N, C-alpha and C positions, 0 to 999 in steps of 0.2 A: 465330715458329716457332724453332724449337732442335734443330737435328739433329745429334747423334752417329755418325760414323763411325768402326766397331771391326772389329779383324779377326777372321777364325773359317778360317781355312788347313787344309784338309785334309790328312792326311797317307796313305801307304800308296798302294796302287793304285787308278787313280783309276775311276771309276764306268763302268760301261759298259752303255750303252742296250741291252733287248732289242729291235731292232728295226730295219728297213733303212735306212738312213741313205745319203748320195749320197756317190759312191765320190770317193779322199782325201782321207780325216778324219784329223784330227790331234786331238791334246790334249795341253794342258800347264798344269803348276800356275803360282799366280800369282794375286797380288791387286789387282794395275794395274786388271784388265778389270774387278773389280767397281764401281772407285771411277769409271771411267769411263763403267761403264753407270749409276752414281748420278748422273751430272752430264750424261750427253748421251743414256742411252736407249740406246747401243750402243757397241762397239769400233772401229766402221768410221770409213771417210775418215782416212788416214793421210798422211803426210807422203814416204811412200816404198810401193812398193808390194809390198816383199818384203823382211826382214831375216832368214836362217835362226834358225830358230826362235822367233820372235818376233811376226814380223809377217808373214801368209798371205792374198795378194788383196787389202792394204789394209786390213786387220783387224789389231788386236791380240789377241795367244793366250797370251801370258806376259811376265813382269815386264822393265821396257825402262824407260829413264829420258827424260825432257822435253829437248827441245832447249834451250831458254829459263829454262835454270835454271842460273849461275855454279859451284852446287855438286855438277853429274850428271856422272858419267863410263860408261863403256863406251857399251853402243847405246843411240842416239837415237832418238826422234821428234818428231813435232809433228802431234796432232790440227786435222785444218782443216774438221770440222764444227764447229756451233756447240754451246754447250752453255746449262745453264739459268742461269748469269751472263747469259750475251750476254740471255736472253731477259728476266730483271730490270731490267737496266741499261736494254734498248728500253722497260719500263714506269717509267723513275725508282721501282723499288723496292729500299731502300736492304739490301745485304746484304754477307757475309764471308768467308773459310774462316779460321777462327784456330786453327794448329798450334803445338804447344808448344815444338817444337825449332827454327821456323823462324827466329829471329833470327840473324844470323849473329852468328860470335865477332870477327871483325875485316873491312875492308874495303882492299884491297890496288891501287892502281891503276885504283879504281871498280871491281873484282872481289869479291862475297862470298866468305868463308872460313868456313865450315859447320863446327860441330861433328860429331864422328864420327859421334856419333847418330843424325845429320841423315838422314831419308829419304825422298828424293824424291817415292818413290809415295804419301807419306803428304800430299802437295800437290797432288792430282790436276788443281788446275784450271794449275798450271804448263804441262800440257801443250796448250796452248792460246794464242797467239801474243795474242788478245785478252783473255785474263784474265790472264797471267802476270806474275809481277814478278820479273825473272830475278837483279836484285841485292836482293833483299830489301830493296826501301829500307822506311824506317816510313813510314807516312803523316804525313802533310805538318803536321797538325795533329791533337788528337785529335776536333773537330768534324770530320773530314773521314772520318772511321772508317764505313766503309760505304760511302761517294761514291766518284767514282771521282778519285781523284789518282797520286801516284808510285807507292803499296802498291797501287793496284789490285786492293781488296780481298781483298791476300793478306795474313795478319797472323800474329802470335807469339798464344798464347793469354795471355801476360803483358802483351801491348797491352790486351786485351778486359778482363781483370782491375782493372788500373789504370785504365781509362776508367772503369768499373764504380763503385770505388772513389770516384773523385772525381766522380759524380754524372751520369756519361754516361750515354746510351741504347743501346742493343744496336738491332742494325740490324734490320729485318723481318724477314732469313731469315737465320740466322746458324751459320753450321757450324764443331763444336768436333771437333777430334782432339787425341788423348793424345798427350803424349811416348811415344819408342818403347818404354820397359819396361811403358807401362799400357795396349797397345794389345788386349792378349791375342791376338795372334800367339805360335804355341807355339814359332819359334824363338826369341825374345825377351822372352817376357811369360808370364803365369800369368793364371788366370782370377779368383785373388785381387785381382790387383793390377789386373786389368781392373773388378772392383768398385768398388774404391776410388775410383776416377778417376772412376766412375759417381756414386757415393753423394754424394760430394763435389760433384761438379759439379750433382746434384740436389737436394741440399739447398742450394744457392749460390742456384739459379734460384728454388726454392721461397721464400727467405727475398724474396727479387725480387717478384715476385707479391701479396706481401701490398700493394703500393700498385696504384694504381687503371693506373700505365701497365703491369704486368706480368700483371694478368689474367686476357688473352686469349693469352699465349703458349701457344705449344704444345707439348712437347720429344715428340721420335722420337729412336729409335737405329737404326740401320740396322748388319748384319752383312756382312760378307763373304766368300764361301767360294769357295776358289781355285782350282777346276779349269775349266776352260775348253773346248771341243770345237771345233776351225774346220773347216767342210768345203769341198771345192770342189765344185760343182757339174757333171756332165759331160753 
């Protein structure tokens, strides 16, 4: 299974639901909530109960960065729930998240230095200590891609393409994330750039499916919409 995670950030006034809702509700823009929902089915269970404008009652309501990433800045949080990676590991299913901008440009005293276009929101498994690769380490060997090692299932897209070009096999569950300029997010990308990534990637996967190994693959694409409402029950 190959899952493409793309962005669709809404702009303007947040949608208002025409119905009675609990007291103390708040809405915020952000797309990390979509990624957290994709991976765990919720945005709740965080390492801090409250952060102004980003975490309310242990739930993430707006963009913020993960604790376990050398390349993060500003407000940070760690999710304490389980995610789909944890469940796949428990069943010994190979998997990996491949984000185009994940490779560091340098490592200084063991700390990864990332390119300016790196966006931690596009590496959402970094929000869980169990599935994070804080120092952006590469896999210990090509054969370990999809397995648990120092990379901890977090890779760059270049790692994936190089592996396949050399006869490697994709993990059973493979998440692909485009470079920032091809995510479709209106702040720094365009629909045409997003389509170019999707067409190129899907055509490549179709070429692989001509072999017996790939005939059972099933590409999927997810879209993130960036408005979240958080409510405190009274």
